[in-house]
Jmol script that loads the backbone (N, CA, C; Angstrom):
load data "model"
ATOM      1  N   UNK A   1      -5.588 -25.201  40.742  1.00  0.00           N
ATOM      2  CA  UNK A   1      -4.803 -24.708  41.168  1.00  0.00           C
ATOM      3  C   UNK A   1      -5.531 -23.130  41.751  1.00  0.00           C
ATOM      4  N   UNK A   2      -5.550 -22.988  42.839  1.00  0.00           N
ATOM      5  CA  UNK A   2      -6.141 -21.568  42.942  1.00  0.00           C
ATOM      6  C   UNK A   2      -5.489 -20.227  43.159  1.00  0.00           C
ATOM      7  N   UNK A   3      -5.011 -19.589  43.118  1.00  0.00           N
ATOM      8  CA  UNK A   3      -4.670 -18.222  43.233  1.00  0.00           C
ATOM      9  C   UNK A   3      -5.485 -16.839  43.752  1.00  0.00           C
ATOM     10  N   UNK A   4      -4.677 -15.967  44.464  1.00  0.00           N
ATOM     11  CA  UNK A   4      -5.486 -15.077  45.105  1.00  0.00           C
ATOM     12  C   UNK A   4      -4.586 -13.587  44.952  1.00  0.00           C
ATOM     13  N   UNK A   5      -5.878 -12.718  45.909  1.00  0.00           N
ATOM     14  CA  UNK A   5      -5.099 -11.123  45.686  1.00  0.00           C
ATOM     15  C   UNK A   5      -5.412 -10.993  47.496  1.00  0.00           C
ATOM     16  N   UNK A   6      -4.796  -9.982  48.028  1.00  0.00           N
ATOM     17  CA  UNK A   6      -4.833  -9.674  49.056  1.00  0.00           C
ATOM     18  C   UNK A   6      -4.845  -7.972  49.301  1.00  0.00           C
ATOM     19  N   UNK A   7      -5.324  -7.658  50.362  1.00  0.00           N
ATOM     20  CA  UNK A   7      -4.890  -6.062  50.923  1.00  0.00           C
ATOM     21  C   UNK A   7      -5.114  -6.410  52.283  1.00  0.00           C
ATOM     22  N   UNK A   8      -4.513  -5.197  52.751  1.00  0.00           N
ATOM     23  CA  UNK A   8      -4.623  -4.996  54.429  1.00  0.00           C
ATOM     24  C   UNK A   8      -5.614  -4.287  54.539  1.00  0.00           C
ATOM     25  N   UNK A   9      -6.304  -4.558  55.644  1.00  0.00           N
ATOM     26  CA  UNK A   9      -7.052  -3.652  56.312  1.00  0.00           C
ATOM     27  C   UNK A   9      -6.577  -3.541  57.933  1.00  0.00           C
ATOM     28  N   UNK A  10      -7.139  -2.614  58.597  1.00  0.00           N
ATOM     29  CA  UNK A  10      -6.637  -1.933  59.917  1.00  0.00           C
ATOM     30  C   UNK A  10      -7.073  -3.593  60.660  1.00  0.00           C
ATOM     31  N   UNK A  11      -6.756  -4.162  61.617  1.00  0.00           N
ATOM     32  CA  UNK A  11      -7.153  -5.072  62.268  1.00  0.00           C
ATOM     33  C   UNK A  11      -8.759  -4.993  63.164  1.00  0.00           C
ATOM     34  N   UNK A  12      -8.855  -3.764  63.250  1.00  0.00           N
ATOM     35  CA  UNK A  12     -10.174  -3.457  63.839  1.00  0.00           C
ATOM     36  C   UNK A  12     -11.029  -3.553  62.938  1.00  0.00           C
ATOM     37  N   UNK A  13     -10.687  -3.860  62.288  1.00  0.00           N
ATOM     38  CA  UNK A  13     -11.771  -4.138  60.244  1.00  0.00           C
ATOM     39  C   UNK A  13     -12.093  -5.630  60.138  1.00  0.00           C
ATOM     40  N   UNK A  14     -11.720  -6.661  61.159  1.00  0.00           N
ATOM     41  CA  UNK A  14     -11.403  -7.977  60.731  1.00  0.00           C
ATOM     42  C   UNK A  14     -13.387  -8.349  61.224  1.00  0.00           C
ATOM     43  N   UNK A  15     -14.114  -9.214  60.448  1.00  0.00           N
ATOM     44  CA  UNK A  15     -14.459  -9.232  61.026  1.00  0.00           C
ATOM     45  C   UNK A  15     -15.311 -10.702  61.976  1.00  0.00           C
ATOM     46  N   UNK A  16     -13.766 -12.225  61.431  1.00  0.00           N
ATOM     47  CA  UNK A  16     -13.820 -13.199  62.117  1.00  0.00           C
ATOM     48  C   UNK A  16     -14.025 -12.902  63.223  1.00  0.00           C
ATOM     49  N   UNK A  17     -14.592 -13.761  64.357  1.00  0.00           N
ATOM     50  CA  UNK A  17     -14.344 -13.209  65.827  1.00  0.00           C
ATOM     51  C   UNK A  17     -13.470 -14.109  66.187  1.00  0.00           C
ATOM     52  N   UNK A  18     -12.488 -14.832  65.846  1.00  0.00           N
ATOM     53  CA  UNK A  18     -11.224 -16.077  66.456  1.00  0.00           C
ATOM     54  C   UNK A  18     -10.232 -14.606  65.711  1.00  0.00           C
ATOM     55  N   UNK A  19     -10.187 -14.403  64.831  1.00  0.00           N
ATOM     56  CA  UNK A  19      -8.667 -12.955  63.926  1.00  0.00           C
ATOM     57  C   UNK A  19      -8.983 -11.760  65.259  1.00  0.00           C
ATOM     58  N   UNK A  20     -10.339 -11.647  65.065  1.00  0.00           N
ATOM     59  CA  UNK A  20     -10.526 -10.037  65.908  1.00  0.00           C
ATOM     60  C   UNK A  20     -10.196 -10.270  67.557  1.00  0.00           C
ATOM     61  N   UNK A  21     -10.474 -11.101  67.494  1.00  0.00           N
ATOM     62  CA  UNK A  21     -10.015 -11.416  69.255  1.00  0.00           C
ATOM     63  C   UNK A  21      -8.683 -11.794  69.408  1.00  0.00           C
ATOM     64  N   UNK A  22      -7.891 -12.322  68.469  1.00  0.00           N
ATOM     65  CA  UNK A  22      -6.763 -12.569  68.726  1.00  0.00           C
ATOM     66  C   UNK A  22      -5.846 -10.928  68.640  1.00  0.00           C
ATOM     67  N   UNK A  23      -6.297 -10.591  67.778  1.00  0.00           N
ATOM     68  CA  UNK A  23      -5.332  -9.391  66.967  1.00  0.00           C
ATOM     69  C   UNK A  23      -5.905  -8.132  68.404  1.00  0.00           C
ATOM     70  N   UNK A  24      -6.697  -8.451  68.958  1.00  0.00           N
ATOM     71  CA  UNK A  24      -7.075  -7.613  70.155  1.00  0.00           C
ATOM     72  C   UNK A  24      -5.757  -7.485  71.113  1.00  0.00           C
ATOM     73  N   UNK A  25      -5.398  -9.092  71.256  1.00  0.00           N
ATOM     74  CA  UNK A  25      -4.108  -9.669  72.087  1.00  0.00           C
ATOM     75  C   UNK A  25      -2.555  -9.204  71.608  1.00  0.00           C
ATOM     76  N   UNK A  26      -2.649  -9.222  70.353  1.00  0.00           N
ATOM     77  CA  UNK A  26      -0.937  -8.498  69.467  1.00  0.00           C
ATOM     78  C   UNK A  26      -0.900  -6.999  69.376  1.00  0.00           C
ATOM     79  N   UNK A  27       0.268  -6.867  70.024  1.00  0.00           N
ATOM     80  CA  UNK A  27       1.281  -5.593  69.536  1.00  0.00           C
ATOM     81  C   UNK A  27       1.307  -5.076  68.148  1.00  0.00           C
ATOM     82  N   UNK A  28       1.844  -6.193  67.868  1.00  0.00           N
ATOM     83  CA  UNK A  28       2.170  -6.360  66.215  1.00  0.00           C
ATOM     84  C   UNK A  28       1.508  -7.151  65.501  1.00  0.00           C
ATOM     85  N   UNK A  29       1.065  -6.954  64.665  1.00  0.00           N
ATOM     86  CA  UNK A  29       0.190  -8.191  63.533  1.00  0.00           C
ATOM     87  C   UNK A  29      -0.344  -7.213  62.233  1.00  0.00           C
ATOM     88  N   UNK A  30      -0.971  -7.848  61.113  1.00  0.00           N
ATOM     89  CA  UNK A  30      -1.079  -7.329  59.679  1.00  0.00           C
ATOM     90  C   UNK A  30      -2.451  -8.212  59.855  1.00  0.00           C
ATOM     91  N   UNK A  31      -3.460  -7.267  59.444  1.00  0.00           N
ATOM     92  CA  UNK A  31      -4.585  -7.900  58.456  1.00  0.00           C
ATOM     93  C   UNK A  31      -4.886  -7.533  57.569  1.00  0.00           C
ATOM     94  N   UNK A  32      -5.721  -8.749  56.819  1.00  0.00           N
ATOM     95  CA  UNK A  32      -5.727  -9.038  55.413  1.00  0.00           C
ATOM     96  C   UNK A  32      -7.406  -9.349  54.725  1.00  0.00           C
ATOM     97  N   UNK A  33      -7.587  -8.993  53.628  1.00  0.00           N
ATOM     98  CA  UNK A  33      -9.032  -9.691  53.048  1.00  0.00           C
ATOM     99  C   UNK A  33      -8.136 -10.194  51.723  1.00  0.00           C
ATOM    100  N   UNK A  34      -8.443 -11.398  51.786  1.00  0.00           N
ATOM    101  CA  UNK A  34      -8.241 -12.347  50.753  1.00  0.00           C
ATOM    102  C   UNK A  34      -9.640 -12.911  49.656  1.00  0.00           C
ATOM    103  N   UNK A  35      -8.838 -12.386  48.575  1.00  0.00           N
ATOM    104  CA  UNK A  35      -9.887 -12.685  47.470  1.00  0.00           C
ATOM    105  C   UNK A  35      -9.228 -13.875  47.035  1.00  0.00           C
ATOM    106  N   UNK A  36     -10.303 -14.919  46.877  1.00  0.00           N
ATOM    107  CA  UNK A  36      -9.835 -16.269  45.775  1.00  0.00           C
ATOM    108  C   UNK A  36     -10.682 -16.788  44.463  1.00  0.00           C
ATOM    109  N   UNK A  37      -9.172 -16.763  43.601  1.00  0.00           N
ATOM    110  CA  UNK A  37      -9.583 -16.866  42.299  1.00  0.00           C
ATOM    111  C   UNK A  37      -9.198 -18.622  41.832  1.00  0.00           C
ATOM    112  N   UNK A  38     -10.505 -19.292  41.002  1.00  0.00           N
ATOM    113  CA  UNK A  38      -9.998 -20.399  40.245  1.00  0.00           C
ATOM    114  C   UNK A  38     -10.660 -19.855  38.836  1.00  0.00           C
ATOM    115  N   UNK A  39      -9.543 -20.677  37.661  1.00  0.00           N
ATOM    116  CA  UNK A  39      -9.463 -20.219  36.687  1.00  0.00           C
ATOM    117  C   UNK A  39      -9.723 -18.671  36.241  1.00  0.00           C
ATOM    118  N   UNK A  40      -9.821 -18.124  37.158  1.00  0.00           N
ATOM    119  CA  UNK A  40      -9.780 -16.329  36.798  1.00  0.00           C
ATOM    120  C   UNK A  40     -10.813 -15.928  37.421  1.00  0.00           C
ATOM    121  N   UNK A  41     -11.961 -16.376  37.946  1.00  0.00           N
ATOM    122  CA  UNK A  41     -13.127 -16.235  38.419  1.00  0.00           C
ATOM    123  C   UNK A  41     -13.197 -16.653  39.916  1.00  0.00           C
ATOM    124  N   UNK A  42     -13.694 -15.029  40.400  1.00  0.00           N
ATOM    125  CA  UNK A  42     -13.583 -15.576  42.060  1.00  0.00           C
ATOM    126  C   UNK A  42     -14.286 -16.708  42.575  1.00  0.00           C
ATOM    127  N   UNK A  43     -13.952 -17.396  43.552  1.00  0.00           N
ATOM    128  CA  UNK A  43     -14.850 -18.841  43.281  1.00  0.00           C
ATOM    129  C   UNK A  43     -15.459 -19.306  44.441  1.00  0.00           C
ATOM    130  N   UNK A  44     -15.207 -17.865  45.789  1.00  0.00           N
ATOM    131  CA  UNK A  44     -15.772 -18.158  47.201  1.00  0.00           C
ATOM    132  C   UNK A  44     -15.857 -16.888  47.633  1.00  0.00           C
ATOM    133  N   UNK A  45     -16.580 -16.747  48.807  1.00  0.00           N
ATOM    134  CA  UNK A  45     -16.618 -15.496  49.519  1.00  0.00           C
ATOM    135  C   UNK A  45     -14.850 -15.292  49.840  1.00  0.00           C
ATOM    136  N   UNK A  46     -14.890 -13.924  50.585  1.00  0.00           N
ATOM    137  CA  UNK A  46     -13.755 -13.696  50.837  1.00  0.00           C
ATOM    138  C   UNK A  46     -13.439 -14.552  52.361  1.00  0.00           C
ATOM    139  N   UNK A  47     -11.541 -14.399  52.225  1.00  0.00           N
ATOM    140  CA  UNK A  47     -11.175 -14.826  53.276  1.00  0.00           C
ATOM    141  C   UNK A  47     -10.232 -14.047  54.202  1.00  0.00           C
ATOM    142  N   UNK A  48     -10.091 -13.635  55.658  1.00  0.00           N
ATOM    143  CA  UNK A  48      -9.456 -12.873  56.158  1.00  0.00           C
ATOM    144  C   UNK A  48      -8.381 -13.406  56.632  1.00  0.00           C
ATOM    145  N   UNK A  49      -7.005 -13.161  57.166  1.00  0.00           N
ATOM    146  CA  UNK A  49      -5.709 -13.079  58.026  1.00  0.00           C
ATOM    147  C   UNK A  49      -5.523 -12.255  58.916  1.00  0.00           C
ATOM    148  N   UNK A  50      -4.696 -13.007  59.489  1.00  0.00           N
ATOM    149  CA  UNK A  50      -4.190 -12.458  60.723  1.00  0.00           C
ATOM    150  C   UNK A  50      -2.818 -12.978  60.706  1.00  0.00           C
ATOM    151  N   UNK A  51      -1.752 -12.222  60.315  1.00  0.00           N
ATOM    152  CA  UNK A  51      -0.321 -12.811  59.944  1.00  0.00           C
ATOM    153  C   UNK A  51       0.741 -12.033  61.357  1.00  0.00           C
ATOM    154  N   UNK A  52       1.119 -12.467  62.490  1.00  0.00           N
ATOM    155  CA  UNK A  52       2.179 -11.580  63.324  1.00  0.00           C
ATOM    156  C   UNK A  52       2.875 -12.761  63.484  1.00  0.00           C
ATOM    157  N   UNK A  53       4.220 -12.612  63.913  1.00  0.00           N
ATOM    158  CA  UNK A  53       5.750 -13.375  64.018  1.00  0.00           C
ATOM    159  C   UNK A  53       5.676 -14.442  63.239  1.00  0.00           C
ATOM    160  N   UNK A  54       5.433 -14.880  62.539  1.00  0.00           N
ATOM    161  CA  UNK A  54       5.630 -16.088  61.698  1.00  0.00           C
ATOM    162  C   UNK A  54       4.109 -17.195  61.669  1.00  0.00           C
ATOM    163  N   UNK A  55       3.573 -16.803  61.993  1.00  0.00           N
ATOM    164  CA  UNK A  55       1.924 -17.260  62.509  1.00  0.00           C
ATOM    165  C   UNK A  55       0.968 -16.657  61.396  1.00  0.00           C
ATOM    166  N   UNK A  56       0.028 -17.326  60.791  1.00  0.00           N
ATOM    167  CA  UNK A  56      -0.516 -17.010  59.825  1.00  0.00           C
ATOM    168  C   UNK A  56      -2.360 -17.598  60.342  1.00  0.00           C
ATOM    169  N   UNK A  57      -3.017 -16.715  60.741  1.00  0.00           N
ATOM    170  CA  UNK A  57      -4.620 -17.630  61.206  1.00  0.00           C
ATOM    171  C   UNK A  57      -5.201 -16.870  59.734  1.00  0.00           C
ATOM    172  N   UNK A  58      -6.382 -17.734  59.283  1.00  0.00           N
ATOM    173  CA  UNK A  58      -6.967 -17.624  58.036  1.00  0.00           C
ATOM    174  C   UNK A  58      -8.062 -18.295  58.806  1.00  0.00           C
ATOM    175  N   UNK A  59      -9.285 -16.837  58.326  1.00  0.00           N
ATOM    176  CA  UNK A  59     -10.269 -17.281  58.521  1.00  0.00           C
ATOM    177  C   UNK A  59     -11.537 -17.231  57.297  1.00  0.00           C
ATOM    178  N   UNK A  60     -12.273 -18.329  57.241  1.00  0.00           N
ATOM    179  CA  UNK A  60     -13.296 -18.283  56.086  1.00  0.00           C
ATOM    180  C   UNK A  60     -14.598 -18.479  56.819  1.00  0.00           C
ATOM    181  N   UNK A  61     -15.169 -17.649  56.897  1.00  0.00           N
ATOM    182  CA  UNK A  61     -16.414 -17.333  58.005  1.00  0.00           C
ATOM    183  C   UNK A  61     -15.659 -17.122  59.261  1.00  0.00           C
ATOM    184  N   UNK A  62     -16.425 -17.720  60.504  1.00  0.00           N
ATOM    185  CA  UNK A  62     -16.090 -17.508  62.335  1.00  0.00           C
ATOM    186  C   UNK A  62     -14.846 -18.065  62.160  1.00  0.00           C
ATOM    187  N   UNK A  63     -14.393 -19.451  62.314  1.00  0.00           N
ATOM    188  CA  UNK A  63     -13.409 -19.871  63.094  1.00  0.00           C
ATOM    189  C   UNK A  63     -11.935 -20.210  62.026  1.00  0.00           C
ATOM    190  N   UNK A  64     -10.776 -19.618  62.420  1.00  0.00           N
ATOM    191  CA  UNK A  64      -9.688 -19.553  62.275  1.00  0.00           C
ATOM    192  C   UNK A  64      -9.152 -20.691  62.352  1.00  0.00           C
ATOM    193  N   UNK A  65      -7.928 -21.200  61.305  1.00  0.00           N
ATOM    194  CA  UNK A  65      -7.379 -21.909  61.592  1.00  0.00           C
ATOM    195  C   UNK A  65      -5.399 -21.676  61.272  1.00  0.00           C
ATOM    196  N   UNK A  66      -4.709 -21.974  62.047  1.00  0.00           N
ATOM    197  CA  UNK A  66      -3.156 -21.246  62.339  1.00  0.00           C
ATOM    198  C   UNK A  66      -2.670 -22.239  61.437  1.00  0.00           C
ATOM    199  N   UNK A  67      -1.219 -21.226  61.398  1.00  0.00           N
ATOM    200  CA  UNK A  67      -0.019 -22.512  60.702  1.00  0.00           C
ATOM    201  C   UNK A  67       0.994 -21.669  61.242  1.00  0.00           C
ATOM    202  N   UNK A  68       2.185 -22.148  61.314  1.00  0.00           N
ATOM    203  CA  UNK A  68       3.479 -21.418  60.779  1.00  0.00           C
ATOM    204  C   UNK A  68       3.690 -20.855  59.565  1.00  0.00           C
ATOM    205  N   UNK A  69       4.404 -19.866  59.247  1.00  0.00           N
ATOM    206  CA  UNK A  69       4.366 -19.508  57.928  1.00  0.00           C
ATOM    207  C   UNK A  69       5.687 -18.179  57.508  1.00  0.00           C
ATOM    208  N   UNK A  70       6.194 -18.640  56.786  1.00  0.00           N
ATOM    209  CA  UNK A  70       7.722 -18.276  56.575  1.00  0.00           C
ATOM    210  C   UNK A  70       7.020 -16.538  55.954  1.00  0.00           C
ATOM    211  N   UNK A  71       5.735 -15.789  55.147  1.00  0.00           N
ATOM    212  CA  UNK A  71       5.860 -15.090  54.942  1.00  0.00           C
ATOM    213  C   UNK A  71       4.109 -15.286  54.661  1.00  0.00           C
ATOM    214  N   UNK A  72       3.586 -13.963  54.323  1.00  0.00           N
ATOM    215  CA  UNK A  72       2.196 -13.731  54.141  1.00  0.00           C
ATOM    216  C   UNK A  72       2.177 -14.578  52.707  1.00  0.00           C
ATOM    217  N   UNK A  73       2.129 -14.847  51.461  1.00  0.00           N
ATOM    218  CA  UNK A  73       2.134 -15.261  50.537  1.00  0.00           C
ATOM    219  C   UNK A  73       1.879 -16.424  50.953  1.00  0.00           C
ATOM    220  N   UNK A  74       2.930 -16.872  51.115  1.00  0.00           N
ATOM    221  CA  UNK A  74       3.309 -18.531  50.664  1.00  0.00           C
ATOM    222  C   UNK A  74       2.348 -19.222  51.542  1.00  0.00           C
ATOM    223  N   UNK A  75       2.052 -18.483  53.081  1.00  0.00           N
ATOM    224  CA  UNK A  75       1.116 -18.963  53.611  1.00  0.00           C
ATOM    225  C   UNK A  75      -0.053 -18.919  53.287  1.00  0.00           C
ATOM    226  N   UNK A  76      -0.648 -18.094  52.259  1.00  0.00           N
ATOM    227  CA  UNK A  76      -1.997 -18.141  52.191  1.00  0.00           C
ATOM    228  C   UNK A  76      -1.972 -19.195  50.911  1.00  0.00           C
ATOM    229  N   UNK A  77      -0.994 -19.468  50.247  1.00  0.00           N
ATOM    230  CA  UNK A  77      -0.645 -20.284  49.004  1.00  0.00           C
ATOM    231  C   UNK A  77      -0.936 -21.521  49.700  1.00  0.00           C
ATOM    232  N   UNK A  78      -0.054 -21.928  50.446  1.00  0.00           N
ATOM    233  CA  UNK A  78      -0.639 -23.451  51.397  1.00  0.00           C
ATOM    234  C   UNK A  78      -1.860 -23.460  51.844  1.00  0.00           C
ATOM    235  N   UNK A  79      -2.418 -22.735  52.563  1.00  0.00           N
ATOM    236  CA  UNK A  79      -3.743 -22.858  52.605  1.00  0.00           C
ATOM    237  C   UNK A  79      -4.740 -23.120  51.991  1.00  0.00           C
ATOM    238  N   UNK A  80      -4.610 -22.347  50.805  1.00  0.00           N
ATOM    239  CA  UNK A  80      -5.332 -22.768  49.539  1.00  0.00           C
ATOM    240  C   UNK A  80      -5.441 -23.814  49.076  1.00  0.00           C
ATOM    241  N   UNK A  81      -3.858 -24.163  48.456  1.00  0.00           N
ATOM    242  CA  UNK A  81      -3.748 -25.367  47.697  1.00  0.00           C
ATOM    243  C   UNK A  81      -2.503 -27.000  48.124  1.00  0.00           C
ATOM    244  N   UNK A  82      -2.467 -26.425  49.482  1.00  0.00           N
ATOM    245  CA  UNK A  82      -1.492 -28.131  49.909  1.00  0.00           C
ATOM    246  C   UNK A  82      -1.725 -27.712  51.520  1.00  0.00           C
ATOM    247  N   UNK A  83      -3.330 -28.750  51.868  1.00  0.00           N
ATOM    248  CA  UNK A  83      -4.193 -28.821  52.763  1.00  0.00           C
ATOM    249  C   UNK A  83      -3.105 -29.822  53.635  1.00  0.00           C
ATOM    250  N   UNK A  84      -2.416 -30.652  53.279  1.00  0.00           N
ATOM    251  CA  UNK A  84      -1.922 -31.364  54.235  1.00  0.00           C
ATOM    252  C   UNK A  84      -0.320 -30.942  54.753  1.00  0.00           C
ATOM    253  N   UNK A  85       0.545 -29.958  53.797  1.00  0.00           N
ATOM    254  CA  UNK A  85       1.348 -28.981  54.742  1.00  0.00           C
ATOM    255  C   UNK A  85       0.952 -28.068  55.805  1.00  0.00           C
ATOM    256  N   UNK A  86      -0.729 -27.286  55.223  1.00  0.00           N
ATOM    257  CA  UNK A  86      -0.914 -26.543  56.442  1.00  0.00           C
ATOM    258  C   UNK A  86      -1.501 -27.296  57.612  1.00  0.00           C
ATOM    259  N   UNK A  87      -1.616 -28.369  57.492  1.00  0.00           N
ATOM    260  CA  UNK A  87      -2.186 -29.710  58.842  1.00  0.00           C
ATOM    261  C   UNK A  87      -0.948 -29.810  59.444  1.00  0.00           C
ATOM    262  N   UNK A  88       0.340 -29.525  58.325  1.00  0.00           N
ATOM    263  CA  UNK A  88       1.828 -30.286  58.915  1.00  0.00           C
ATOM    264  C   UNK A  88       2.678 -28.695  60.126  1.00  0.00           C
ATOM    265  N   UNK A  89       1.635 -27.660  59.274  1.00  0.00           N
ATOM    266  CA  UNK A  89       2.638 -26.429  59.743  1.00  0.00           C
ATOM    267  C   UNK A  89       1.283 -25.874  61.429  1.00  0.00           C
ATOM    268  N   UNK A  90       0.717 -26.541  61.531  1.00  0.00           N
ATOM    269  CA  UNK A  90      -0.334 -26.111  62.830  1.00  0.00           C
ATOM    270  C   UNK A  90       0.783 -25.916  63.852  1.00  0.00           C
TER     271      UNK A  90
END
end "model"
wireframe off; spacefill off
backbone 0.3
color backbone group
């Protein structure tokens, strides 16, 4: 099971093209950088996230994937650890 930490950043600092473009169209959103750990060790490069009105977009690289999420933490956990649930929540 992968674990994570996250920190909020200004939406203007998003580097993922899809998330940056989407943030520009939203009046109320929050952007985050996600650090992913496996067995206590950073396992891959950081991901980025954009959360607004129950929708969570996560990009690991340039393309974002989106799903409905009750909150940021449960949405990130679903993306990392339950791909089937993430796909069903599109």
